[in-house]
C-alpha positions as CSV (number, residue, x, y, z in Angstrom):
1,M,26.2,-3.4,11.9
2,S,27.2,-7.0,12.5
3,R,25.9,-9.8,10.3
4,R,24.0,-11.2,13.3
5,G,22.3,-7.9,13.8
6,F,21.4,-7.3,10.1
7,L,17.7,-6.3,9.9
8,A,17.3,-6.8,13.6
9,V,15.7,-3.4,14.0
10,R,14.0,-0.9,11.7
11,D,16.4,1.4,10.0
12,L,14.4,4.7,10.5
13,E,17.3,6.8,9.2
14,A,17.3,5.3,5.7
15,I,15.8,7.5,3.0
16,E,14.5,6.3,-0.3
17,E,16.0,8.1,-3.2
18,M,12.7,8.6,-5.0
19,D,11.4,10.5,-1.9
20,R,14.1,13.1,-2.3
21,P,12.7,16.3,-4.1
22,D,15.9,16.5,-6.2
23,C,16.0,12.9,-7.5
24,D,16.6,12.3,-11.1
25,P,13.3,12.7,-13.0
26,E,14.1,10.2,-15.7
27,R,15.0,7.5,-13.2
28,L,11.9,8.4,-11.3
29,T,9.7,7.9,-14.3
30,R,11.3,4.5,-15.0
31,T,10.6,3.6,-11.4
32,Y,6.9,4.4,-11.7
33,A,6.8,2.4,-14.9
34,Q,8.4,-0.7,-13.3
35,F,6.2,-0.6,-10.2
36,G,3.5,-2.7,-11.9
37,I,6.1,-5.5,-12.6
38,V,7.5,-5.5,-9.1
39,N,4.1,-5.3,-7.3
40,A,2.7,-8.1,-9.4
41,A,5.7,-10.3,-8.3
42,V,6.0,-9.3,-4.6
43,S,3.0,-7.5,-3.2
44,G,0.4,-10.3,-3.2
45,L,-2.1,-7.7,-4.5
46,R,-4.2,-10.2,-6.4
47,R,-4.6,-12.3,-3.2
48,T,-5.4,-9.2,-1.2
49,Y,-8.2,-8.4,-3.7
50,T,-9.7,-11.9,-3.7
51,S,-9.5,-12.6,0.0
52,L,-10.1,-9.3,1.6
53,L,-11.5,-6.7,-0.8
54,R,-13.8,-8.5,-3.2
55,P,-15.8,-10.2,-0.4
56,A,-16.6,-6.6,0.9
57,F,-18.1,-5.5,-2.3
58,S,-21.8,-6.0,-3.4
59,P,-22.8,-7.1,-6.8
60,D,-26.0,-5.2,-6.5
61,R,-24.8,-1.6,-6.2
62,T,-21.9,0.7,-6.9
63,N,-19.0,0.1,-4.6
64,T,-16.3,2.7,-3.7
65,L,-12.6,2.3,-2.9
66,L,-9.9,4.8,-1.8
67,D,-6.3,4.1,-2.5
68,I,-4.0,6.2,-0.3
69,G,-0.5,7.0,-1.6
70,S,-1.2,5.6,-5.0
71,G,2.1,6.5,-6.5
72,G,2.3,5.7,-10.2
73,G,-1.2,4.2,-10.2
74,D,-0.5,0.5,-10.9
75,V,-2.4,-0.7,-7.8
76,P,-5.7,1.2,-8.4
77,R,-5.5,0.2,-12.1
78,A,-5.2,-3.4,-11.2
79,L,-8.1,-3.3,-8.7
80,T,-10.3,-1.4,-11.2
81,R,-9.7,-4.0,-13.9
82,W,-10.2,-7.0,-11.6
83,A,-13.5,-5.7,-10.3
84,R,-14.8,-5.1,-13.8
85,L,-13.8,-8.6,-14.8
86,D,-15.7,-9.9,-11.8
87,G,-18.8,-8.0,-12.9
88,L,-18.6,-5.6,-10.0
89,T,-19.3,-1.9,-10.3
90,L,-16.4,-0.2,-8.5
91,E,-15.4,3.4,-8.4
92,V,-11.8,3.9,-7.4
93,T,-10.4,7.1,-6.1
94,A,-6.5,7.2,-6.0
95,I,-4.8,9.9,-4.1
96,D,-1.2,11.0,-3.7
97,P,0.1,14.4,-2.5
98,D,3.3,14.1,-4.6
99,E,3.0,16.1,-7.8
100,R,5.4,13.9,-9.7
101,A,3.5,10.7,-8.9
102,H,0.2,12.4,-9.7
103,D,1.4,13.7,-13.1
104,Y,2.7,10.2,-14.0
105,A,-0.5,8.5,-13.0
106,V,-2.8,10.8,-15.0
107,S,-0.5,10.5,-18.0
108,R,-1.4,6.9,-18.5
109,P,-4.5,5.8,-20.4
110,S,-7.7,6.4,-18.5
111,L,-9.9,3.6,-17.1
112,P,-13.7,3.8,-16.5
113,G,-14.4,4.1,-12.8
114,L,-10.9,5.2,-11.9
115,S,-9.9,8.8,-10.9
116,F,-6.7,10.3,-9.5
117,R,-6.5,13.2,-7.2
118,R,-3.5,15.1,-5.7
119,A,-4.7,15.1,-2.2
120,L,-4.1,13.9,1.4
121,S,-6.4,11.6,3.2
122,S,-7.0,14.2,5.9
123,E,-8.5,16.5,3.1
124,L,-11.0,13.8,2.3
125,V,-11.9,13.4,5.9
126,A,-12.5,17.2,6.2
127,Q,-14.7,16.9,3.1
128,G,-16.8,14.2,4.8
129,E,-16.1,11.6,2.2
130,V,-16.6,7.8,3.0
131,F,-15.7,4.7,1.0
132,D,-16.6,1.0,1.2
133,A,-12.9,0.2,1.2
134,V,-9.7,2.0,2.0
135,V,-6.3,0.6,0.9
136,S,-2.6,1.5,0.7
137,N,0.3,-0.5,-0.7
138,H,3.8,-0.1,0.7
139,V,3.0,3.1,2.5
140,L,3.3,2.2,6.2
141,H,7.1,1.9,6.3
142,H,7.5,5.5,4.9
143,L,5.7,7.0,7.9
144,D,6.9,8.3,11.2
145,R,4.8,7.6,14.3
146,A,2.7,10.7,14.0
147,A,1.9,10.1,10.3
148,F,1.2,6.4,11.0
149,T,-1.3,7.4,13.7
150,A,-2.9,9.9,11.4
151,L,-3.2,7.4,8.6
152,L,-5.1,5.0,10.8
153,D,-7.2,7.8,12.2
154,D,-8.1,8.9,8.7
155,S,-8.8,5.3,7.6
156,D,-11.1,4.8,10.5
157,R,-13.2,7.8,9.4
158,L,-13.0,7.1,5.7
159,T,-14.1,3.5,5.5
160,R,-17.5,2.1,6.1
161,R,-16.6,-1.6,5.5
162,I,-12.9,-2.4,5.4
163,A,-9.4,-0.9,5.4
164,V,-6.4,-2.8,4.3
165,H,-2.9,-1.4,4.5
166,S,-0.4,-3.8,2.9
167,D,3.3,-3.5,3.4
168,I,6.5,-5.4,3.2
169,A,7.5,-7.4,6.3
170,R,11.2,-7.1,7.2
171,H,13.0,-10.4,6.8
172,P,16.6,-11.4,5.7
173,V,15.3,-13.9,3.2
174,G,12.9,-11.4,1.6
175,Y,15.8,-8.9,1.4
176,G,18.0,-11.4,-0.4
177,L,15.3,-12.5,-2.8
178,F,14.4,-8.9,-3.7
179,S,18.1,-8.0,-4.1
180,V,18.6,-10.7,-6.7
181,G,15.2,-10.5,-8.3
182,T,15.4,-6.9,-9.2
183,L,18.9,-7.0,-10.8
184,P,17.2,-7.1,-14.3
185,L,15.6,-3.7,-13.6
186,P,18.3,-1.2,-14.2
187,G,18.0,2.5,-14.7
188,S,15.5,3.1,-11.9
189,Y,15.3,3.4,-8.1
190,I,13.5,0.0,-7.8
191,R,16.3,-2.1,-6.4
192,R,18.0,0.5,-4.2
193,D,14.8,1.9,-2.8
194,G,13.2,-1.5,-2.4
195,L,16.0,-2.7,-0.2
196,T,15.8,0.6,1.8
197,S,12.0,-0.1,2.2
198,I,12.7,-3.5,3.6
199,R,15.1,-2.1,6.1
200,R,12.5,0.5,7.2
201,S,9.6,-2.0,7.3
202,Y,8.0,-3.7,10.3
203,T,8.1,-7.3,11.3
204,P,4.6,-8.7,12.1
205,A,5.3,-8.5,15.8
206,E,6.4,-4.9,15.6
207,L,3.3,-4.0,13.6
208,R,1.1,-5.7,16.2
209,A,2.8,-3.8,18.9
210,A,2.2,-0.5,17.0
211,V,-1.6,-1.1,16.9
212,A,-2.0,-2.8,20.3
213,D,-3.9,0.2,21.6
214,R,-6.2,0.5,18.6
215,P,-9.2,-1.8,18.9
216,G,-10.4,-3.4,15.7
217,W,-7.1,-3.3,13.8
218,Q,-5.5,-6.7,13.1
219,V,-2.2,-7.8,11.6
220,R,-2.5,-10.6,9.1
221,T,0.5,-12.4,7.6
222,A,-1.0,-14.7,5.0
223,M,1.7,-13.9,2.4
224,P,5.4,-14.5,3.0
225,F,7.1,-11.2,3.7
226,I,3.9,-9.2,3.5
227,N,2.0,-7.6,6.4
228,H,-1.7,-6.7,6.1
229,L,-3.0,-4.2,8.6
230,V,-6.7,-4.7,8.5
231,L,-9.8,-3.0,10.0
232,D,-12.9,-5.1,9.0
233,R,-16.2,-3.7,10.0
234,R,-18.4,-6.4,8.3
235,D,-20.4,-8.4,10.8
236,G,-18.7,-11.4,12.1
237,H,-15.2,-10.6,10.7
238,G,-13.4,-9.7,13.9
239,G,-10.4,-11.8,14.9
240,S,-7.3,-12.2,17.0
241,G,-5.0,-10.6,14.4
242,H,-3.6,-13.8,12.9
243,A,-4.5,-15.3,9.5
């Protein structure tokens, strides 16, 4: 690919090493352990919580949140801690179908209000479960078109107030910054797979096109190099898809 065309289109053929069933288990464990560091630096999770999730919660009752594709569990742990610090009662259910991710997540110290389940979102739909908020972090770029559609269908059924799917936005500057910034994290799949993730990810325009036929879903780009795909059912919170 020419330099001019670098990152011009999504690289749907690229596969992340940690997604391979035969990847090195020690490197995979180190990857899960380093996710918290990387997500704190690049995901904008704290801002997602304060600007989108916290306003959807009530201080007067128990709130519920579902994290789809929770991986090693750093995201639901952070959300659980922040809600508790804000005086909110929040029950977080974190699901991932990957046995390796689930085993790592449940091996960490437990937190009140947080539970991990090895499950698919479709299974929760079939069980009739509903949550105040549904989230995912860095999941969208993994999905083919059918799985992408299924995730949005499931989110539509599973949330009563808000769904926020946060993902990397493909950009050469973000690619370069991530490449340099993750050099101090050896012995894991973080750097290699992170760069693969960027190559597979959407630009904001591509993500808007992907949901153009889905009323209610908006693409927000408040953070550099981060896409938020949002379904907000709270009264008066519709919008044009820009933020």
